[in-house]
All heavy atoms as TSV, in Angstrom:
chain	resi	resn	atom	element	x	y	z
A	1	MET	N	N	0.851	-1.166	0.000
A	1	MET	CA	C	0.000	0.000	0.000
A	1	MET	C	C	0.902	1.236	0.000
A	1	MET	O	O	1.885	1.304	0.710
A	1	MET	CB	C	-0.868	-0.021	1.260
A	1	MET	CG	C	-1.729	1.189	1.432
A	1	MET	SD	S	-2.752	0.989	2.909
A	1	MET	CE	C	-3.188	2.651	3.172
A	2	THR	N	N	0.522	2.232	-0.775
A	2	THR	CA	C	1.279	3.467	-0.850
A	2	THR	C	C	0.407	4.619	-0.369
A	2	THR	O	O	-0.728	4.774	-0.800
A	2	THR	CB	C	1.739	3.738	-2.296
A	2	THR	OG1	O	2.490	2.625	-2.754
A	2	THR	CG2	C	2.581	4.978	-2.381
A	3	LEU	N	N	0.954	5.415	0.547
A	3	LEU	CA	C	0.217	6.548	1.095
A	3	LEU	C	C	1.184	7.715	1.207
A	3	LEU	O	O	2.224	7.609	1.861
A	3	LEU	CB	C	-0.350	6.183	2.476
A	3	LEU	CG	C	-1.232	7.218	3.150
A	3	LEU	CD1	C	-2.512	7.442	2.342
A	3	LEU	CD2	C	-1.585	6.765	4.551
A	4	PHE	N	N	0.866	8.820	0.546
A	4	PHE	CA	C	1.716	10.009	0.514
A	4	PHE	C	C	3.129	9.681	0.037
A	4	PHE	O	O	4.114	10.224	0.544
A	4	PHE	CB	C	1.785	10.674	1.893
A	4	PHE	CG	C	0.449	11.123	2.414
A	4	PHE	CD1	C	-0.070	10.588	3.578
A	4	PHE	CD2	C	-0.285	12.082	1.730
A	4	PHE	CE1	C	-1.300	11.001	4.063
A	4	PHE	CE2	C	-1.514	12.494	2.209
A	4	PHE	CZ	C	-2.017	11.955	3.369
A	5	GLY	N	N	3.253	8.786	-0.906
A	5	GLY	CA	C	4.553	8.438	-1.463
A	5	GLY	C	C	5.350	7.476	-0.608
A	5	GLY	O	O	6.475	7.118	-0.958
A	6	GLN	N	N	4.802	7.040	0.523
A	6	GLN	CA	C	5.487	6.102	1.421
A	6	GLN	C	C	4.850	4.723	1.261
A	6	GLN	O	O	3.647	4.589	1.314
A	6	GLN	CB	C	5.336	6.582	2.867
A	6	GLN	CG	C	5.944	5.679	3.914
A	6	GLN	CD	C	7.455	5.743	3.920
A	6	GLN	OE1	O	8.042	6.731	3.536
A	6	GLN	NE2	N	8.062	4.654	4.337
A	7	THR	N	N	5.674	3.711	1.074
A	7	THR	CA	C	5.170	2.356	0.927
A	7	THR	C	C	5.102	1.695	2.301
A	7	THR	O	O	6.066	1.702	3.056
A	7	THR	CB	C	6.101	1.530	0.011
A	7	THR	OG1	O	6.210	2.202	-1.244
A	7	THR	CG2	C	5.543	0.140	-0.203
A	8	PHE	N	N	3.937	1.133	2.615
A	8	PHE	CA	C	3.719	0.460	3.889
A	8	PHE	C	C	3.662	-1.041	3.681
A	8	PHE	O	O	3.043	-1.524	2.739
A	8	PHE	CB	C	2.398	0.907	4.538
A	8	PHE	CG	C	2.394	2.339	4.980
A	8	PHE	CD1	C	1.558	3.269	4.399
A	8	PHE	CD2	C	3.214	2.752	6.011
A	8	PHE	CE1	C	1.546	4.580	4.820
A	8	PHE	CE2	C	3.216	4.069	6.446
A	8	PHE	CZ	C	2.379	4.980	5.840
A	9	ASP	N	N	4.282	-1.770	4.588
A	9	ASP	CA	C	4.166	-3.226	4.534
A	9	ASP	C	C	2.959	-3.647	5.391
A	9	ASP	O	O	2.256	-2.826	5.960
A	9	ASP	CB	C	5.454	-3.900	5.009
A	9	ASP	CG	C	5.808	-3.589	6.456
A	9	ASP	OD1	O	5.119	-2.741	7.062
A	9	ASP	OD2	O	6.762	-4.197	6.981
A	10	THR	N	N	2.711	-4.937	5.491
A	10	THR	CA	C	1.528	-5.458	6.176
A	10	THR	C	C	1.494	-5.064	7.647
A	10	THR	O	O	0.447	-4.689	8.178
A	10	THR	CB	C	1.497	-6.994	6.054
A	10	THR	OG1	O	1.600	-7.353	4.672
A	10	THR	CG2	C	0.222	-7.559	6.612
A	11	GLN	N	N	2.613	-5.126	8.314
A	11	GLN	CA	C	2.669	-4.791	9.734
A	11	GLN	C	C	2.334	-3.319	9.967
A	11	GLN	O	O	1.613	-2.977	10.906
A	11	GLN	CB	C	4.053	-5.108	10.283
A	11	GLN	CG	C	4.160	-4.935	11.777
A	11	GLN	CD	C	5.532	-5.318	12.291
A	11	GLN	OE1	O	6.437	-5.600	11.495
A	11	GLN	NE2	N	5.689	-5.335	13.599
A	12	GLN	N	N	2.814	-2.452	9.122
A	12	GLN	CA	C	2.532	-1.022	9.283
A	12	GLN	C	C	1.072	-0.709	8.973
A	12	GLN	O	O	0.466	0.135	9.634
A	12	GLN	CB	C	3.456	-0.206	8.392
A	12	GLN	CG	C	4.897	-0.224	8.860
A	12	GLN	CD	C	5.827	0.404	7.852
A	12	GLN	OE1	O	5.595	0.323	6.638
A	12	GLN	NE2	N	6.888	1.030	8.355
A	13	VAL	N	N	0.495	-1.377	7.991
A	13	VAL	CA	C	-0.927	-1.194	7.679
A	13	VAL	C	C	-1.776	-1.657	8.860
A	13	VAL	O	O	-2.724	-0.985	9.267
A	13	VAL	CB	C	-1.316	-1.952	6.385
A	13	VAL	CG1	C	-2.825	-1.965	6.206
A	13	VAL	CG2	C	-0.639	-1.340	5.181
A	14	PHE	N	N	-1.420	-2.813	9.430
A	14	PHE	CA	C	-2.149	-3.326	10.582
A	14	PHE	C	C	-2.051	-2.355	11.748
A	14	PHE	O	O	-3.050	-2.087	12.435
A	14	PHE	CB	C	-1.603	-4.701	10.981
A	14	PHE	CG	C	-2.325	-5.301	12.148
A	14	PHE	CD1	C	-3.605	-5.812	12.006
A	14	PHE	CD2	C	-1.720	-5.340	13.387
A	14	PHE	CE1	C	-4.278	-6.352	13.082
A	14	PHE	CE2	C	-2.383	-5.879	14.480
A	14	PHE	CZ	C	-3.666	-6.393	14.322
A	15	ALA	N	N	-0.881	-1.800	11.986
A	15	ALA	CA	C	-0.704	-0.839	13.071
A	15	ALA	C	C	-1.537	0.422	12.828
A	15	ALA	O	O	-2.131	0.971	13.763
A	15	ALA	CB	C	0.764	-0.478	13.225
A	16	LEU	N	N	-1.611	0.879	11.596
A	16	LEU	CA	C	-2.407	2.056	11.256
A	16	LEU	C	C	-3.903	1.788	11.476
A	16	LEU	O	O	-4.613	2.627	12.044
A	16	LEU	CB	C	-2.143	2.449	9.801
A	16	LEU	CG	C	-2.773	3.740	9.306
A	16	LEU	CD1	C	-2.230	4.918	10.108
A	16	LEU	CD2	C	-2.498	3.922	7.825
A	17	VAL	N	N	-4.362	0.625	11.068
A	17	VAL	CA	C	-5.767	0.252	11.273
A	17	VAL	C	C	-6.064	0.145	12.769
A	17	VAL	O	O	-7.097	0.609	13.249
A	17	VAL	CB	C	-6.097	-1.067	10.540
A	17	VAL	CG1	C	-7.440	-1.623	10.962
A	17	VAL	CG2	C	-6.053	-0.849	9.042
A	18	LEU	N	N	-5.163	-0.465	13.524
A	18	LEU	CA	C	-5.345	-0.597	14.964
A	18	LEU	C	C	-5.368	0.773	15.650
A	18	LEU	O	O	-6.175	1.017	16.565
A	18	LEU	CB	C	-4.234	-1.461	15.549
A	18	LEU	CG	C	-4.406	-1.901	16.991
A	18	LEU	CD1	C	-5.659	-2.735	17.156
A	18	LEU	CD2	C	-3.191	-2.703	17.415
A	19	LEU	N	N	-4.523	1.670	15.206
A	19	LEU	CA	C	-4.501	3.018	15.756
A	19	LEU	C	C	-5.820	3.746	15.486
A	19	LEU	O	O	-6.375	4.395	16.370
A	19	LEU	CB	C	-3.327	3.804	15.160
A	19	LEU	CG	C	-3.129	5.217	15.677
A	19	LEU	CD1	C	-2.738	5.190	17.156
A	19	LEU	CD2	C	-2.071	5.918	14.863
A	20	CYS	N	N	-6.328	3.629	14.280
A	20	CYS	CA	C	-7.615	4.259	13.939
A	20	CYS	C	C	-8.754	3.649	14.754
A	20	CYS	O	O	-9.636	4.371	15.238
A	20	CYS	CB	C	-7.900	4.118	12.452
A	20	CYS	SG	S	-6.818	5.122	11.427
A	21	ALA	N	N	-8.747	2.327	14.919
A	21	ALA	CA	C	-9.788	1.664	15.708
A	21	ALA	C	C	-9.718	2.106	17.165
A	21	ALA	O	O	-10.756	2.328	17.805
A	21	ALA	CB	C	-9.642	0.155	15.599
A	22	SER	N	N	-8.526	2.261	17.696
A	22	SER	CA	C	-8.365	2.720	19.069
A	22	SER	C	C	-8.893	4.139	19.237
A	22	SER	O	O	-9.537	4.460	20.247
A	22	SER	CB	C	-6.898	2.686	19.486
A	22	SER	OG	O	-6.407	1.380	19.426
A	23	LEU	N	N	-8.646	4.982	18.271
A	23	LEU	CA	C	-9.137	6.355	18.316
A	23	LEU	C	C	-10.663	6.390	18.299
A	23	LEU	O	O	-11.286	7.114	19.078
A	23	LEU	CB	C	-8.577	7.159	17.148
A	23	LEU	CG	C	-9.039	8.612	17.050
A	23	LEU	CD1	C	-8.557	9.403	18.258
A	23	LEU	CD2	C	-8.539	9.231	15.773
A	24	ILE	N	N	-11.264	5.597	17.447
A	24	ILE	CA	C	-12.726	5.537	17.372
A	24	ILE	C	C	-13.299	5.022	18.685
A	24	ILE	O	O	-14.278	5.560	19.214
A	24	ILE	CB	C	-13.166	4.670	16.176
A	24	ILE	CG1	C	-12.815	5.392	14.877
A	24	ILE	CG2	C	-14.648	4.350	16.245
A	24	ILE	CD1	C	-12.951	4.530	13.641
A	25	TYR	N	N	-12.688	3.980	19.247
A	25	TYR	CA	C	-13.142	3.436	20.524
A	25	TYR	C	C	-13.046	4.491	21.624
A	25	TYR	O	O	-13.963	4.667	22.415
A	25	TYR	CB	C	-12.305	2.206	20.894
A	25	TYR	CG	C	-12.649	1.626	22.242
A	25	TYR	CD1	C	-13.830	0.930	22.436
A	25	TYR	CD2	C	-11.792	1.783	23.319
A	25	TYR	CE1	C	-14.144	0.406	23.675
A	25	TYR	CE2	C	-12.098	1.268	24.556
A	25	TYR	CZ	C	-13.274	0.576	24.728
A	25	TYR	OH	O	-13.585	0.066	25.954
A	26	TRP	N	N	-11.946	5.232	21.665
A	26	TRP	CA	C	-11.733	6.264	22.671
A	26	TRP	C	C	-12.800	7.352	22.568
A	26	TRP	O	O	-13.312	7.836	23.579
A	26	TRP	CB	C	-10.341	6.856	22.495
A	26	TRP	CG	C	-9.988	7.872	23.514
A	26	TRP	CD1	C	-9.578	7.665	24.793
A	26	TRP	CD2	C	-10.039	9.299	23.341
A	26	TRP	NE1	N	-9.359	8.867	25.419
A	26	TRP	CE2	C	-9.633	9.881	24.560
A	26	TRP	CE3	C	-10.374	10.115	22.266
A	26	TRP	CZ2	C	-9.565	11.256	24.726
A	26	TRP	CZ3	C	-10.309	11.486	22.441
A	26	TRP	CH2	C	-9.906	12.040	23.658
A	27	VAL	N	N	-13.154	7.738	21.338
A	27	VAL	CA	C	-14.180	8.768	21.139
A	27	VAL	C	C	-15.517	8.292	21.692
A	27	VAL	O	O	-16.230	9.039	22.368
A	27	VAL	CB	C	-14.285	9.145	19.646
A	27	VAL	CG1	C	-15.547	9.930	19.359
A	27	VAL	CG2	C	-13.066	9.929	19.208
A	28	PHE	N	N	-15.886	7.032	21.439
A	28	PHE	CA	C	-17.151	6.518	21.945
A	28	PHE	C	C	-17.141	6.414	23.468
A	28	PHE	O	O	-18.141	6.710	24.127
A	28	PHE	CB	C	-17.477	5.161	21.319
A	28	PHE	CG	C	-18.107	5.275	19.965
A	28	PHE	CD1	C	-17.370	4.995	18.831
A	28	PHE	CD2	C	-19.427	5.660	19.829
A	28	PHE	CE1	C	-17.935	5.105	17.576
A	28	PHE	CE2	C	-20.005	5.782	18.586
A	28	PHE	CZ	C	-19.264	5.504	17.452
A	29	VAL	N	N	-16.044	6.017	24.045
A	29	VAL	CA	C	-15.956	5.925	25.501
A	29	VAL	C	C	-16.079	7.313	26.121
A	29	VAL	O	O	-16.802	7.503	27.112
A	29	VAL	CB	C	-14.640	5.244	25.931
A	29	VAL	CG1	C	-14.377	5.434	27.409
A	29	VAL	CG2	C	-14.674	3.774	25.575
A	30	MET	N	N	-15.412	8.296	25.573
A	30	MET	CA	C	-15.486	9.649	26.115
A	30	MET	C	C	-16.887	10.230	25.966
A	30	MET	O	O	-17.360	10.958	26.846
A	30	MET	CB	C	-14.468	10.563	25.425
A	30	MET	CG	C	-13.038	10.266	25.814
A	30	MET	SD	S	-12.749	10.299	27.592
A	30	MET	CE	C	-13.031	12.015	27.936
A	31	ARG	N	N	-17.562	9.905	24.878
A	31	ARG	CA	C	-18.929	10.387	24.697
A	31	ARG	C	C	-19.842	9.807	25.768
A	31	ARG	O	O	-20.663	10.514	26.354
A	31	ARG	CB	C	-19.436	9.996	23.313
A	31	ARG	CG	C	-20.778	10.630	22.976
A	31	ARG	CD	C	-21.283	10.145	21.669
A	31	ARG	NE	N	-21.705	8.754	21.855
A	31	ARG	CZ	C	-22.299	8.038	20.937
A	31	ARG	NH1	N	-22.512	8.531	19.744
A	31	ARG	NH2	N	-22.670	6.802	21.177
A	32	GLY	N	N	-19.679	8.523	26.066
A	32	GLY	CA	C	-20.475	7.897	27.114
A	32	GLY	C	C	-20.162	8.466	28.477
A	32	GLY	O	O	-21.058	8.673	29.306
A	33	GLU	N	N	-18.899	8.738	28.733
A	33	GLU	CA	C	-18.492	9.317	30.018
A	33	GLU	C	C	-19.085	10.715	30.190
A	33	GLU	O	O	-19.551	11.080	31.270
A	33	GLU	CB	C	-16.971	9.374	30.096
A	33	GLU	CG	C	-16.429	9.872	31.399
A	33	GLU	CD	C	-16.637	8.894	32.534
A	33	GLU	OE1	O	-16.783	7.689	32.270
A	33	GLU	OE2	O	-16.676	9.352	33.685
A	34	ARG	N	N	-19.091	11.480	29.131
A	34	ARG	CA	C	-19.637	12.829	29.194
A	34	ARG	C	C	-21.145	12.803	29.450
A	34	ARG	O	O	-21.658	13.584	30.255
A	34	ARG	CB	C	-19.335	13.576	27.899
A	34	ARG	CG	C	-19.631	15.050	27.983
A	34	ARG	CD	C	-19.241	15.759	26.721
A	34	ARG	NE	N	-20.101	15.284	25.647
A	34	ARG	CZ	C	-19.801	15.359	24.367
A	34	ARG	NH1	N	-18.664	15.866	23.992
A	34	ARG	NH2	N	-20.638	14.917	23.460
A	35	SER	N	N	-21.854	11.880	28.798
A	35	SER	CA	C	-23.295	11.804	29.031
A	35	SER	C	C	-23.590	11.319	30.445
A	35	SER	O	O	-24.553	11.768	31.069
A	35	SER	CB	C	-23.970	10.907	27.994
A	35	SER	OG	O	-23.589	9.566	28.160
A	36	TYR	N	N	-22.760	10.399	30.975
A	36	TYR	CA	C	-22.945	9.966	32.358
A	36	TYR	C	C	-22.722	11.134	33.308
A	36	TYR	O	O	-23.456	11.306	34.278
A	36	TYR	CB	C	-21.980	8.824	32.702
A	36	TYR	CG	C	-22.006	8.466	34.169
A	36	TYR	CD1	C	-23.049	7.718	34.694
A	36	TYR	CD2	C	-21.009	8.898	35.019
A	36	TYR	CE1	C	-23.100	7.414	36.041
A	36	TYR	CE2	C	-21.045	8.597	36.370
A	36	TYR	CZ	C	-22.088	7.849	36.874
A	36	TYR	OH	O	-22.128	7.549	38.202
A	37	HIS	N	N	-21.724	11.953	33.060
A	37	HIS	CA	C	-21.429	13.102	33.914
A	37	HIS	C	C	-22.609	14.080	33.917
A	37	HIS	O	O	-23.004	14.585	34.975
A	37	HIS	CB	C	-20.159	13.789	33.435
A	37	HIS	CG	C	-19.729	14.933	34.270
A	37	HIS	ND1	N	-19.265	14.789	35.548
A	37	HIS	CD2	C	-19.710	16.264	34.014
A	37	HIS	CE1	C	-18.975	15.976	36.043
A	37	HIS	NE2	N	-19.239	16.884	35.125
A	38	ARG	N	N	-23.184	14.326	32.739
A	38	ARG	CA	C	-24.352	15.218	32.657
A	38	ARG	C	C	-25.525	14.640	33.440
A	38	ARG	O	O	-26.218	15.360	34.154
A	38	ARG	CB	C	-24.775	15.409	31.207
A	38	ARG	CG	C	-23.890	16.323	30.423
A	38	ARG	CD	C	-24.456	16.494	29.039
A	38	ARG	NE	N	-23.530	17.157	28.173
A	38	ARG	CZ	C	-23.529	17.040	26.864
A	38	ARG	NH1	N	-24.411	16.277	26.268
A	38	ARG	NH2	N	-22.635	17.688	26.147
A	39	TRP	N	N	-25.759	13.337	33.268
A	39	TRP	CA	C	-26.865	12.695	33.967
A	39	TRP	C	C	-26.676	12.805	35.483
A	39	TRP	O	O	-27.612	13.118	36.214
A	39	TRP	CB	C	-26.969	11.218	33.575
A	39	TRP	CG	C	-27.933	10.467	34.434
A	39	TRP	CD1	C	-29.288	10.408	34.296
A	39	TRP	CD2	C	-27.615	9.700	35.600
A	39	TRP	NE1	N	-29.826	9.655	35.299
A	39	TRP	CE2	C	-28.827	9.209	36.121
A	39	TRP	CE3	C	-26.436	9.389	36.259
A	39	TRP	CZ2	C	-28.874	8.415	37.256
A	39	TRP	CZ3	C	-26.490	8.600	37.396
A	39	TRP	CH2	C	-27.695	8.120	37.880
A	40	PHE	N	N	-25.462	12.548	35.954
A	40	PHE	CA	C	-25.207	12.583	37.386
A	40	PHE	C	C	-25.407	13.982	37.960
A	40	PHE	O	O	-25.989	14.138	39.034
A	40	PHE	CB	C	-23.791	12.076	37.691
A	40	PHE	CG	C	-23.519	11.965	39.157
A	40	PHE	CD1	C	-24.014	10.900	39.881
A	40	PHE	CD2	C	-22.791	12.938	39.812
A	40	PHE	CE1	C	-23.789	10.797	41.237
A	40	PHE	CE2	C	-22.553	12.846	41.170
A	40	PHE	CZ	C	-23.055	11.769	41.884
A	41	LYS	N	N	-24.930	15.005	37.260
A	41	LYS	CA	C	-25.121	16.374	37.738
A	41	LYS	C	C	-26.603	16.723	37.811
A	41	LYS	O	O	-27.054	17.362	38.771
A	41	LYS	CB	C	-24.393	17.357	36.824
A	41	LYS	CG	C	-22.886	17.358	37.027
A	41	LYS	CD	C	-22.197	18.289	36.078
A	41	LYS	CE	C	-22.512	19.714	36.398
A	41	LYS	NZ	N	-21.764	20.659	35.580
A	42	ARG	N	N	-27.385	16.323	36.813
A	42	ARG	CA	C	-28.819	16.589	36.816
A	42	ARG	C	C	-29.497	15.847	37.970
A	42	ARG	O	O	-30.330	16.409	38.681
A	42	ARG	CB	C	-29.420	16.180	35.475
A	42	ARG	CG	C	-30.887	16.525	35.339
A	42	ARG	CD	C	-31.429	16.278	33.942
A	42	ARG	NE	N	-31.142	14.937	33.481
A	42	ARG	CZ	C	-30.403	14.630	32.409
A	42	ARG	NH1	N	-29.867	15.586	31.693
A	42	ARG	NH2	N	-30.201	13.378	32.052
A	43	TRP	N	N	-29.121	14.592	38.182
A	43	TRP	CA	C	-29.696	13.788	39.250
A	43	TRP	C	C	-29.371	14.406	40.612
A	43	TRP	O	O	-30.228	14.487	41.490
A	43	TRP	CB	C	-29.158	12.360	39.179
A	43	TRP	CG	C	-29.623	11.496	40.310
A	43	TRP	CD1	C	-30.820	10.877	40.425
A	43	TRP	CD2	C	-28.874	11.170	41.486
A	43	TRP	NE1	N	-30.874	10.180	41.610
A	43	TRP	CE2	C	-29.682	10.348	42.281
A	43	TRP	CE3	C	-27.605	11.494	41.940
A	43	TRP	CZ2	C	-29.262	9.850	43.505
A	43	TRP	CZ3	C	-27.188	11.001	43.157
A	43	TRP	CH2	C	-28.012	10.177	43.924
A	44	GLU	N	N	-28.142	14.846	40.781
A	44	GLU	CA	C	-27.721	15.458	42.044
A	44	GLU	C	C	-28.493	16.747	42.310
A	44	GLU	O	O	-28.920	17.008	43.440
A	44	GLU	CB	C	-26.219	15.731	42.007
A	44	GLU	CG	C	-25.627	16.198	43.303
A	44	GLU	CD	C	-25.577	15.118	44.369
A	44	GLU	OE1	O	-25.617	13.930	44.014
A	44	GLU	OE2	O	-25.508	15.488	45.548
A	45	ALA	N	N	-28.710	17.566	41.289
A	45	ALA	CA	C	-29.468	18.803	41.458
A	45	ALA	C	C	-30.924	18.504	41.819
A	45	ALA	O	O	-31.506	19.166	42.689
A	45	ALA	CB	C	-29.398	19.629	40.178
A	46	GLU	N	N	-31.516	17.502	41.180
A	46	GLU	CA	C	-32.895	17.131	41.506
A	46	GLU	C	C	-32.996	16.593	42.927
A	46	GLU	O	O	-33.946	16.892	43.647
A	46	GLU	CB	C	-33.412	16.102	40.503
A	46	GLU	CG	C	-33.627	16.667	39.106
A	46	GLU	CD	C	-33.909	15.584	38.081
A	46	GLU	OE1	O	-33.893	14.384	38.433
A	46	GLU	OE2	O	-34.152	15.940	36.916
A	47	ARG	N	N	-32.020	15.800	43.341
A	47	ARG	CA	C	-32.018	15.246	44.692
A	47	ARG	C	C	-31.903	16.363	45.724
A	47	ARG	O	O	-32.613	16.370	46.730
A	47	ARG	CB	C	-30.853	14.271	44.852
A	47	ARG	CG	C	-30.846	13.530	46.174
A	47	ARG	CD	C	-29.694	12.560	46.247
A	47	ARG	NE	N	-28.414	13.226	46.394
A	47	ARG	CZ	C	-27.907	13.625	47.563
A	47	ARG	NH1	N	-28.561	13.430	48.667
A	47	ARG	NH2	N	-26.735	14.219	47.598
A	48	LYS	N	N	-31.044	17.333	45.459
A	48	LYS	CA	C	-30.889	18.462	46.376
A	48	LYS	C	C	-32.176	19.276	46.443
A	48	LYS	O	O	-32.594	19.701	47.526
A	48	LYS	CB	C	-29.732	19.351	45.938
A	48	LYS	CG	C	-29.431	20.482	46.897
A	48	LYS	CD	C	-28.259	21.298	46.403
A	48	LYS	CE	C	-27.864	22.392	47.343
A	48	LYS	NZ	N	-28.904	23.315	47.710
A	49	ALA	N	N	-32.833	19.493	45.312
A	49	ALA	CA	C	-34.090	20.244	45.305
A	49	ALA	C	C	-35.169	19.498	46.098
A	49	ALA	O	O	-35.919	20.128	46.869
A	49	ALA	CB	C	-34.549	20.470	43.868
A	50	ARG	N	N	-35.245	18.188	45.947
A	50	ARG	CA	C	-36.221	17.407	46.720
A	50	ARG	C	C	-35.919	17.489	48.215
A	50	ARG	O	O	-36.832	17.656	49.025
A	50	ARG	CB	C	-36.203	15.941	46.280
A	50	ARG	CG	C	-36.933	15.682	44.994
A	50	ARG	CD	C	-37.135	14.185	44.769
A	50	ARG	NE	N	-35.907	13.406	44.862
A	50	ARG	CZ	C	-35.125	13.090	43.841
A	50	ARG	NH1	N	-35.435	13.500	42.620
A	50	ARG	NH2	N	-34.038	12.373	44.024
A	51	ARG	N	N	-34.653	17.365	48.578
A	51	ARG	CA	C	-34.257	17.426	49.986
A	51	ARG	C	C	-34.582	18.795	50.592
A	51	ARG	O	O	-35.118	18.878	51.694
A	51	ARG	CB	C	-32.767	17.127	50.118
A	51	ARG	CG	C	-32.323	16.972	51.563
A	51	ARG	CD	C	-30.859	16.669	51.655
A	51	ARG	NE	N	-30.110	17.844	51.199
A	51	ARG	CZ	C	-28.979	17.790	50.525
A	51	ARG	NH1	N	-28.444	16.638	50.211
A	51	ARG	NH2	N	-28.359	18.889	50.155
A	52	ASP	N	N	-34.297	19.865	49.853
A	52	ASP	CA	C	-34.612	21.203	50.336
A	52	ASP	C	C	-36.123	21.398	50.485
A	52	ASP	O	O	-36.585	22.013	51.456
A	52	ASP	CB	C	-34.035	22.266	49.402
A	52	ASP	CG	C	-32.524	22.318	49.443
A	52	ASP	OD1	O	-31.929	21.752	50.392
A	52	ASP	OD2	O	-31.931	22.916	48.518
A	53	ALA	N	N	-36.895	20.880	49.547
A	53	ALA	CA	C	-38.358	20.990	49.630
A	53	ALA	C	C	-38.880	20.222	50.838
A	53	ALA	O	O	-39.788	20.701	51.538
A	53	ALA	CB	C	-38.993	20.469	48.348
A	54	GLU	N	N	-38.319	19.051	51.112
A	54	GLU	CA	C	-38.746	18.283	52.289
A	54	GLU	C	C	-38.404	19.030	53.571
A	54	GLU	O	O	-39.207	19.062	54.507
A	54	GLU	CB	C	-38.073	16.908	52.296
A	54	GLU	CG	C	-38.601	15.964	51.253
A	54	GLU	CD	C	-37.807	14.664	51.193
A	54	GLU	OE1	O	-36.822	14.509	51.962
A	54	GLU	OE2	O	-38.164	13.805	50.369
A	55	ARG	N	N	-37.253	19.640	53.647
A	55	ARG	CA	C	-36.864	20.402	54.841
A	55	ARG	C	C	-37.785	21.595	55.059
A	55	ARG	O	O	-38.174	21.905	56.188
A	55	ARG	CB	C	-35.423	20.883	54.724
A	55	ARG	CG	C	-34.418	19.800	54.965
A	55	ARG	CD	C	-33.030	20.369	54.935
A	55	ARG	NE	N	-32.060	19.317	55.193
A	55	ARG	CZ	C	-30.758	19.481	55.080
A	55	ARG	NH1	N	-30.274	20.657	54.714
A	55	ARG	NH2	N	-29.943	18.488	55.316
A	56	ARG	N	N	-38.131	22.293	53.963
A	56	ARG	CA	C	-39.041	23.425	54.084
A	56	ARG	C	C	-40.427	22.965	54.535
A	56	ARG	O	O	-41.079	23.637	55.324
A	56	ARG	CB	C	-39.134	24.172	52.756
A	56	ARG	CG	C	-38.054	25.218	52.607
A	56	ARG	CD	C	-38.247	26.071	51.370
A	56	ARG	NE	N	-37.231	25.633	50.389
A	56	ARG	CZ	C	-37.486	25.048	49.228
A	56	ARG	NH1	N	-38.708	24.844	48.838
A	56	ARG	NH2	N	-36.506	24.685	48.431
A	57	ALA	N	N	-40.871	21.810	54.035
A	57	ALA	CA	C	-42.183	21.293	54.408
A	57	ALA	C	C	-42.220	20.883	55.874
A	57	ALA	O	O	-43.256	20.986	56.534
A	57	ALA	CB	C	-42.542	20.096	53.526
A	58	GLU	N	N	-41.096	20.434	56.409
A	58	GLU	CA	C	-41.030	20.039	57.811
A	58	GLU	C	C	-40.903	21.241	58.740
A	58	GLU	O	O	-40.999	21.097	59.946
A	58	GLU	CB	C	-39.843	19.093	58.042
A	58	GLU	CG	C	-40.003	17.744	57.382
A	58	GLU	CD	C	-38.747	16.906	57.497
A	58	GLU	OE1	O	-37.717	17.407	57.997
A	58	GLU	OE2	O	-38.792	15.746	57.065
A	59	GLY	N	N	-40.643	22.395	58.189
A	59	GLY	CA	C	-40.520	23.599	59.006
A	59	GLY	C	C	-39.092	23.913	59.391
A	59	GLY	O	O	-38.842	24.860	60.121
A	60	GLY	N	N	-38.163	23.159	58.945
A	60	GLY	CA	C	-36.767	23.410	59.271
A	60	GLY	C	C	-36.061	24.165	58.184
A	60	GLY	O	O	-34.851	24.076	58.049
A	61	GLY	N	N	-36.808	24.926	57.423
A	61	GLY	CA	C	-36.261	25.617	56.246
A	61	GLY	C	C	-35.257	26.672	56.603
A	61	GLY	O	O	-34.401	26.504	57.448
A	62	GLY	N	N	-35.335	27.782	55.992
A	62	GLY	CA	C	-34.384	28.861	56.205
A	62	GLY	C	C	-33.456	28.932	55.002
A	62	GLY	O	O	-33.722	28.389	53.947
A	63	SER	N	N	-32.369	29.640	55.174
A	63	SER	CA	C	-31.457	29.834	54.049
A	63	SER	C	C	-30.563	28.628	53.810
A	63	SER	O	O	-29.916	28.540	52.782
A	63	SER	CB	C	-30.596	31.075	54.285
A	63	SER	OG	O	-29.724	30.848	55.382
A	64	GLY	N	N	-30.488	27.736	54.784
A	64	GLY	CA	C	-29.649	26.570	54.604
A	64	GLY	C	C	-28.224	26.788	55.087
A	64	GLY	O	O	-27.420	25.885	55.032
A	65	GLY	N	N	-27.935	27.978	55.576
A	65	GLY	CA	C	-26.597	28.270	56.061
A	65	GLY	C	C	-26.419	27.778	57.503
A	65	GLY	O	O	-27.360	27.315	58.144
A	66	PRO	N	N	-25.246	27.908	58.078
A	66	PRO	CA	C	-24.999	27.414	59.420
A	66	PRO	C	C	-25.729	28.212	60.508
A	66	PRO	O	O	-25.915	27.720	61.608
A	66	PRO	CB	C	-23.486	27.525	59.578
A	66	PRO	CG	C	-23.038	28.483	58.547
A	66	PRO	CD	C	-24.040	28.416	57.435
A	67	TRP	N	N	-26.174	29.456	60.211
A	67	TRP	CA	C	-26.863	30.272	61.213
A	67	TRP	C	C	-28.347	30.425	60.914
A	67	TRP	O	O	-28.995	31.342	61.376
A	67	TRP	CB	C	-26.208	31.644	61.315
A	67	TRP	CG	C	-24.831	31.549	61.851
A	67	TRP	CD1	C	-24.485	31.364	63.158
A	67	TRP	CD2	C	-23.631	31.556	61.116
A	67	TRP	NE1	N	-23.135	31.275	63.279
A	67	TRP	CE2	C	-22.567	31.383	62.032
A	67	TRP	CE3	C	-23.310	31.671	59.764
A	67	TRP	CZ2	C	-21.236	31.332	61.639
A	67	TRP	CZ3	C	-21.995	31.625	59.377
A	67	TRP	CH2	C	-20.973	31.463	60.311
A	68	GLY	N	N	-28.863	29.534	60.086
A	68	GLY	CA	C	-30.293	29.578	59.853
A	68	GLY	C	C	-30.590	29.899	58.461
A	68	GLY	O	O	-31.556	29.927	57.895
C-alpha cells in the first residue's frame, strides 16, 4: 500500500488500522463518560431540590446556612 509516497508493509498497515480503531473506541468511551457526567449532575441537582423541599415542608427551612 502506498500513502503520501510512502510504501507500507503489512505490519505497518495493521498498526495504522489498529490506531484508527483505538481512536474511534476512545471517542465513543469519552462520549459515554460525558453523558454519564451530565446525567449525574442533573440527578444530584434534583435530589438536592427534593431534599430542600422536604426540609421546608417540615418547618426546618431557612437559608440553609450554618446560622439559619
